[in-house]
C-alpha positions as a printed NumPy array, in Angstrom:
array([[  0.018,  -0.004,  -0.023],
       [  2.901,   2.327,   0.665],
       [  4.029,   1.962,  -2.99 ],
       [  0.73 ,   3.493,  -4.099],
       [  1.368,   6.591,  -1.996],
       [  4.874,   6.913,  -3.478],
       [  3.568,   6.592,  -7.022],
       [  0.842,   9.174,  -6.4  ],
       [  3.368,  11.542,  -4.903],
       [  5.736,  11.08 ,  -7.911],
       [  2.831,  11.588, -10.334],
       [  1.854,  14.844,  -8.638],
       [  5.461,  16.102,  -8.802],
       [  5.679,  15.203, -12.532],
       [  2.35 ,  16.852, -13.268],
       [  3.537,  19.983, -11.477],
       [  6.803,  19.991, -13.418],
       [  4.89 ,  19.725, -16.736],
       [  2.585,  22.557, -15.657],
       [  5.504,  24.768, -14.786],
       [  7.161,  23.991, -18.161],
       [  3.928,  24.784, -20.028],
       [  3.447,  28.124, -18.197],
       [  7.1  ,  28.997, -18.916],
       [  6.649,  28.214, -22.65 ],
       [  3.478,  30.354, -22.841],
       [  5.137,  33.281, -21.092],
       [  8.233,  33.162, -23.24 ],
       [  6.205,  33.326, -26.442],
       [  6.502,  29.792, -27.766],
       [  2.877,  29.755, -28.923],
       [  2.574,  33.298, -30.338],
       [  3.26 ,  32.472, -33.991],
       [  0.771,  29.872, -35.099],
       [  0.771,  30.699, -38.85 ],
       [  4.46 ,  30.455, -39.888],
       [  5.027,  26.767, -39.022],
       [  2.181,  25.698, -41.251],
       [  3.57 ,  27.459, -44.336],
       [  7.304,  27.206, -43.644],
       [  7.612,  24.395, -46.2  ],
       [  6.496,  26.839, -48.946],
       [  9.299,  29.327, -48.274],
       [ 12.507,  29.013, -50.239],
       [ 15.675,  28.249, -48.317],
       [ 18.588,  30.674, -48.622],
       [ 21.382,  29.342, -50.847],
       [ 24.026,  27.407, -48.995],
       [ 27.678,  27.978, -49.792],
       [ 29.512,  24.71 , -50.137],
       [ 33.169,  24.45 , -49.238],
       [ 35.357,  23.986, -52.313],
       [ 36.788,  20.796, -50.764],
       [ 33.441,  19.156, -50.262],
       [ 32.248,  19.959, -53.844],
       [ 35.48 ,  18.411, -55.264],
       [ 34.836,  15.311, -53.126],
       [ 31.231,  15.034, -54.27 ],
       [ 32.226,  15.396, -57.929],
       [ 34.823,  12.625, -57.475],
       [ 32.214,  10.448, -55.771],
       [ 29.776,  11.034, -58.698],
       [ 32.483,  10.078, -61.218],
       [ 33.222,   6.838, -59.334],
       [ 29.508,   6.058, -59.117],
       [ 29.171,   6.644, -62.954],
       [ 32.088,   4.284, -63.609],
       [ 30.547,   1.546, -61.435],
       [ 27.143,   1.982, -63.107],
       [ 28.792,   1.772, -66.57 ],
       [ 30.71 ,  -1.365, -65.71 ],
       [ 27.609,  -2.939, -64.242],
       [ 25.618,  -2.108, -67.35 ],
       [ 28.41 ,  -3.536, -69.586],
       [ 28.455,  -6.662, -67.454],
       [ 24.657,  -7.127, -67.704],
       [ 24.876,  -6.561, -71.5  ],
       [ 27.557,  -9.248, -71.784],
       [ 25.438, -11.595, -69.72 ],
       [ 22.468, -11.016, -72.074],
       [ 24.724, -11.78 , -75.056],
       [ 25.858, -15.046, -73.519],
       [ 22.348, -16.071, -72.506],
       [ 20.661, -15.061, -75.79 ],
       [ 23.58 , -16.138, -78.004],
       [ 23.601, -12.881, -79.984]])
């Protein structure tokens, strides 16, 4: 029976903490702008400057990917020739 009293006491403390957090959020203005979040997806993002190093690495990765895709396509073409006999 004493466990029930402990659980009720802990639940009341947690409810009080959530109430204090909610009141703090309302007073600090967290809920003032209710329009912008719903249309934020429609706004364009500002352009992001990429580091020269990262763009070089991404171009190199794209070239490597293209080489792999080409070799895989050549391999599948050769497989078709062997299977079909053409």
